LUMPA-589929 format. One record per residue (C-alpha): x, y, z; residue in one letter. Coordinates in steps of 0.001 Angstrom, whole numbers, plus 500000, padded with zeros to 6 digits. Example, Ala and Ser with C-alpha at 12.3 -4.5 7.8 and 13.67 -1.06 7.14 Angstrom:
2
512300495500507800a
513670498940507140s
***
This chain:
379
233759747625127524x
231910750012129789x
228144750940128385x
229191754483127845x
232423753422125741x
229822751019123936x
227667753908123225x
230463755808121684x
231490752634119304x
230534753863115850x
230973751508112499x
234298751484110667x
234841754584108571x
232411756741110439x
233235759347113075x
231951762345115046x
233011766031113993x
233323767687117396x
233982771495118155x
235863773485116749x
236117771399113889x
232415770951112870x
231761774767113068x
235111775166110687x
233736772669108337x
230412774443108133x
232518777853107707x
234434776392104809x
231211775029102635x
229537778735103335x
232505779986101692x
232813777725098991x
229159777743097874x
229097781479098124x
232091781549095600x
230119779234093440x
227102781481093805x
228916784460092511x
230053782746089332x
226560782007088590x
226320778346089799x
222745778022091854x
222487775748094774x
220336772523094379x
219871770070097470x
219121766265096025x
217699763920098644x
219901761513100786x
218104758512099510x
216786757789095893x
214947754650094292x
217703752599093071x
216930752711089357x
217062756701089027x
220385756904091427x
222204754299089229x
221174755193085946x
223432756841083550x
226699758095085051x
225486756871088395x
226209753266087426x
229684753817088065x
228803754179091903x
226955750793092140x
229243749112093861x
230141751897096340x
226167752565097177x
224392751293100107x
220869749643099165x
217781749386101279x
214017748429100998x
211309751353101171x
208841750119103625x
206271752586101394x
206762751771098127x
208278748220098719x
211094749339095957x
214911748988096228x
216618752676097259x
220126753668097532x
221835755996099751x
223833758219097771x
227652757696097209x
228245760824094950x
226069763960094135x
227201764328090745x
224500761973089285x
221628763440091144x
222408766822089807x
222520765192086567x
219250763784086998x
217895767165088280x
219090768591085307x
217241766448083156x
213987766281084856x
212995769136087124x
215493771627085184x
215049770013081528x
213400773487080237x
215736775721082061x
218321777808079856x
221568775990078825x
224156776334079705x
222976775250083213x
225361776031086151x
224342774083089591x
226048773968092773x
225710771499095693x
226830770365098951x
226124767555101321x
227253764314102517x
227811761021100798x
227844757280102220x
229876754591100739x
230017751045101386x
233650750949102421x
236894753153102333x
240206752753100833x
243500752193102369x
244552755857101801x
240708757199102634x
239287754920104947x
236632757475105959x
233041756196104635x
231086759267105179x
232527762001103128x
231308765767102776x
231241766660099120x
230829770498097524x
230952771269093846x
229512772177090701x
228587770838087423x
228100773244084089x
225591771130081855x
224879771865078170x
228267773246076846x
230936771194075224x
233639773916074411x
236545773508075803x
236290776688077247x
233428775129079647x
236326772648080954x
238277775667081405x
235865777637083322x
234960774636085767x
238868773983086616x
239697777735086703x
236764777999089207x
238120775589091762x
241652776860091570x
240442780253091969x
238225779036095197x
240511777060096553x
243374779943096467x
240946782013098120x
240398779714100891x
244095780041101594x
245181776894099919x
249061777056098984x
250931774857095948x
247886773705094040x
248156771436091433x
245897770357088880x
246617766876087216x
244693766766084049x
244149763377082490x
242290761911079253x
240418758703079639x
239146758567076226x
242705758529074797x
243777755011075207x
240670753664074612x
240422755605071065x
243917754592069943x
243415751128071131x
240092750648069204x
241662752109066441x
244266749457066550x
241876746574066773x
241580746025070342x
237978745188071724x
236027743909074681x
238212742174077438x
241496742701075606x
240988746615075494x
239810746439079255x
242515744408080066x
245199746881078324x
243371750112080052x
243945748462083221x
247530747814082714x
248299751075081609x
245942752522084626x
248554750783087237x
251772751647085245x
252341747665084583x
254892747901081777x
255341744092081303x
251814743489081074x
251114746225078715x
253949744753076289x
252392741655076634x
248656742894075815x
249714745269073148x
251655742825071508x
252898744810068151x
251506748007069299x
253414747847072733x
255564750783071228x
252711752981070759x
251245752470074203x
254650752516076228x
255279756221074605x
251854757128076006x
252801755874079540x
256014757836079573x
254480760848078264x
253164761879081957x
254456765041083500x
254261768723083344x
251795769844080997x
253931771594078747x
256392768560078358x
253771765913078678x
251752767643075818x
255038768142073449x
255679764376074064x
252151763592073082x
252412765588069854x
255495763993068819x
253572760455068704x
252044759303065493x
248478758597066854x
245455756967065093x
242870759797063994x
240222759098066397x
242788759449069444x
244488762611067907x
241179763925068172x
240744763422071638x
244197764783072348x
243263768008070603x
240481768477073169x
243261768302076116x
245626770723074274x
242569773278073887x
241596773112077270x
245277773525078657x
245752776472076202x
242966778083077955x
244077777499081447x
247520778654080904x
245915782163079667x
243797782405082532x
246108781446085451x
249525781336084007x
251219780204087236x
248725777190087895x
250772774206088019x
249553771622085426x
250480768120084980x
249021765551082469x
248866761923082764x
247468760444079399x
246761756874080735x
245193757555083963x
241525755824084043x
240942754711087491x
237893756725089054x
237129758288085648x
235190755302084311x
231861757691083207x
233932760635081834x
234051760897077933x
236673763735078028x
239381765811079917x
239373764644083428x
241286766150086343x
242529765806090241x
243384768421092639x
246252768602094745x
247909770874097107x
251300771069098858x
249687770106102388x
247139767852101534x
247535763934102043x
245337763064099336x
243518764564096455x
241252767667097186x
238818766858094760x
238446765430090870x
235985766312088176x
236031766497084491x
233443766034081487x
230854763457081221x
227418763150079806x
224539763736081873x
221054761801082082x
219780762904078380x
223048762758076967x
224049766677077607x
227694767503077415x
228427768262081127x
231660769046083128x
231952769545086759x
233994768944089836x
233414767509093500x
235692768605096314x
236240766621099408x
235758768363102767x
238063765630104654x
241200766425102597x
240508770090101909x
240326770818105789x
243944769204106335x
245051771253103481x
243817774900105069x
245441777130107514x
244596776639111084x
241266778779111901x
241872781637114426x
239793781032117247x
237342783824117893x
237693785989121087x
235285784517123909x
233873786493126720x
232287785276129957x
229392787443131004x
228482787192134886x
224906786330135783x
223031789384135742x
224867791233132854x
222505793219130997x
221378791441127731x
222265794503125355x
225720794169126543x
225699790627124876x
223982791891121983x
226624794637121297x
229675792652121804x
228494789552119503x
228016792205116863x
231620793446117479x
232572789904116734x
232988788311120256x
231640784608121370x
229751785528124675x
229118782631127192x
226411783683129846x
227081782520133340x
224241780848135645x
225995780556139273x
225803783854141179x
228031782160143809x
230756781187141332x
234068783273141142x
233716785135137758x
237238784721136893x
237314781289137651x
234282780496135405x
236057782114132668x
238869779989132839x
236896777070133134x
234575777698130124x
237807778614127904x
237164782304127955x
239888784815127236x
237917787708129051x
235085788582131138x
232695791390131231x
233706793686134517x
232952797127135357x
231522797872131897x
234435796449129878x
236202793370128742x
238574792276130867x
241353789730130123x
241260786659132141x
245156785972133937x
***
């Protein structure tokens, strides 16, 4: 390996983002955060590194195994590199903004780093953009963030959006009511999550029929809710289902054409959620665009929100139209460049007075050059 190649080598799951992709990603972040702000979500900027005790408190504990840790040479305390920004926003709401009026609407954008990627998503550094609605327990709040995600992504030009709704509290509520606790409960939840019907039948015993019905109820929202409504659920589980029904009703009223599916037994990735959760998909995307749902913030406040993953989002977006680039030969008056940039051009100033202007324009990837007081196309 040459010295140059060795310097370009990066750890697994990390990569450089080059032109024009880096600029496109930045523009997407700007458009997303502007849309969030238009709905009243004010932006916050948490630090990249925090003390481990605060970073992994509350909902942040679910990200413990994904978190890089390091020793702070100043305080001699352990710190963590954030693997998810949601717990940080919850901490800000519970501390710095504890006296702010509720419901509190906050937005954020930044990079997160995880110990390892997955088979489907090997990247370990991810761009994350999202919102949190803190201090509102009504189903209207759940509907607001889901509709905000759908409206914003649709505004970016993403087609074929689908929201996969889940209720990670449903199976535990039904299982506890039937006497499952501890390791038995955890094993049953895991078996349902991975769709292992044989394991569900073995673990559920006399209650196998109930949990098999829950597993088979997944599908388009209207059909899934009808199937769930026909199941004789214990009262605690029925109360959880009522929350999902209320949210779906508001979503259908707000965006009648939005594709909604329901998976009542999905649990993986929603470990700290205590109500309706959701994942966002689109036709062109190879993986989920984001996910969110209801949880309790640092001080036990009812909260909901979502995070969008920039890498998946970029794949689902239409290819950006390149801006027109124009070459300005050496000696071009500065005012010319100012006027052209105001008109939407990207200007590249030349330095070599002896170089052929047309060849330089081609070499630098310009479609035009400034000649004779006008923009001339490079042929």
